[in-house]
N, C-alpha and C positions, 0 to 999 in steps of 0.2 A: 745694231738694232735687231732684236729677236722678233721673228714673225710668227703670229698665231694663226691657226686655222680653227674657226668656230663651226661646230656641227650642231644643228638644231632641227627640230621637227614642228615646233609650235611658235608661241609668242616670243620666246627667247629672253625671259626676264634676267637670267644669269648672263646672257650675252650683253644685255644693256648695262648690267652692273660692271662687267669687265670693261666695256667701252668707256664708261664713265670714270672708272678707276685709272684708265690710261690717260684720259683727258685731264684729270686732276693730278696726274703724275704720282698717284699712289703706287702704280706700277710704272717703273722707269725703263726707258730704252726698249720699249716693246710697241709693236704696231699690229693691228689686225690685217693680215694679208688677204684673207678670203673668208666669207661666210657661206657654208654649204648646207643644203637641206635635201632630205629625201622627199619633200612635199613641195610642189610648185606654189601652193597657196599658203605656205607657212607665213604667218604675220611677221615673224622675225626677219624674213628676207626683205619684205617691204621696208621695214624700219632701217635695216642695214643700207639699203639703196638710198633712202632719204639722208642717211649720214654720209653718203658719198663712198661707201665701201663696195668692193667687188662682192656681189652676192649671187650665187648660182644654185639653181635647183637641178638635182640629178634624181629624177623620180625613181623610186624603188618598185613601183607597181609594174608587174610583168617581167621583172628581172629576178634571177636567183641571187642569193646573198653574196656569193663569191664574185659574180659579175658586177653587182652594184658596188661592192667594196673596192673592186679593182678600179672602177671609174672614179670613186671618191679619192683613192690613193693617188691616182694619176693627176687629178686636179690639185691636190695638196702639194704634190711634188713639183708640179708646174709653177706653183707660187712660192716655192722654196720655204715651206713652212717648217719651223723649228719645233713647235709644240702644238699638239692638237688638243682642243678643249671641247668636250662634249657638254652641251648646254641644253638639256631637254631633248636630246637626240634619242628617239624612241625605237631604236633598233639595236640588237645585240651584234656587235662587230665580230668579224671572223678572226680566227687565229692568224690568217695571212695579213689582215689589217694591223693587228698587234705587232706582228713581226716586222712590218714595214716601218714602224715608229717605236722601237723598243724603249721603254721607260720615257716615252715622249707623248703619251696620251693621258690626259687628266679627265676625271669625272667627279661630279658631286652627287651624293646620295642623301636623301632626307632621313637618315637614321645614324645612330652611333654604331657603325659597323664594328664587329661582325654581327651585331644584333639586327634583325629585321631587314635582310636583303630582299631584293626583288620588288614587285609592285606593291603599292598601297602600304608603304612602310609606316606611315603615321597611324593608319587604322590598325595595323599589326601591333604597334606599341600600345595603343589604347586598349585593345582587346586582351593583350597580355597583362595589362595592369602596370606597365612601366611608369615609374615616377620621374624619370629623366629621359628625354629624347634629344634630338639634335640633328646635326648634319656632319658628313664626312667628305673631305676631298681626298681622292686617292688616285694612284696610278692605275691604269687599266691593264689587266692581263687577260688570259684566255678564259677565265671563269667570271661569272656575273658578280659584280659588287665584291671583289675579292682582292684586288691589288694592294700594294703597299700604301699605307695611310700617310698622307702628308700633314694634315691637321684636322681637328674636329672642334666643333662648337656645341655646347650643351644648351638645352632648353628645358625648363621645368614643366612637367605635365601637371596642369591644374585640374582640380576635381570636376570642374564644369566644362572642360575641353571637349570639343567635337573634333572629328578628323579635319574639318575645315579650319577651325580656329588654331589648332595645333600646327597644321600645315602652313598657315600664314606666318606664324611666329618663327617656324623653322626656316621658311623662305627668306625672311629678313636676315637670318644668320648666314644662309647660303650666300647672299649677296655681299657679305663681308668676308666670308671665309674663302670664296673662290679667288678673288683678286689677290688676297694675301698668299694663298698657296701658289698662284702663278708667279708672284714676285719671288717667292722662296726658290721655286724650281729654276726660273730663268737666271737667277743669280749664280747658280752652279755651286753654291756654298753649302753642300750637303753630301752625305754618303748614305748608301743603303747597306745595312748589315742584316742579313737574313730577311725578315719581314719588317725591320725597323728603319724608319727614315730618321736620320740623325743630322742635326745642323752642324755646319762647319767641316 
């Protein structure tokens, strides 16, 4: 049984998608060992507790990044986490965090990377005039929105789209893509060649 550690800062809709995929056995032989947040009032923590999961706040306010990341790493290790999943975790993690879980941290980003990294990716896509947007699940490395891509899902940009409508359709795809990516990674049936994730 592989153990996941979920990191979130808000409502955790991708966390819920992952939890539901585990319950429905879309992701097999996986359990959520711990849900962590840098915010005590993160709604996702309350939901995790209602589900009977271990949910812990390690507030980042007043701590520097390395101190906070060290506390997060310690909690993840204490729960024997195999794979760390960032689910709306609104902090850039340190190189030390990445080194603690090499090729074992996943993130989802609301664009087809390498296009539109960083904040407000959906607005970036609209302002650029992109005709196709989407989401990317990728391994996390020392750079922002940069690690090896596990999978992507595309969304057509409609002429009447706003940032809100486009975001909503992309989020639907995130909820499908993230569980699929986790299932691929925990299977171990892949290899990384340069920047390419290859099945089998």
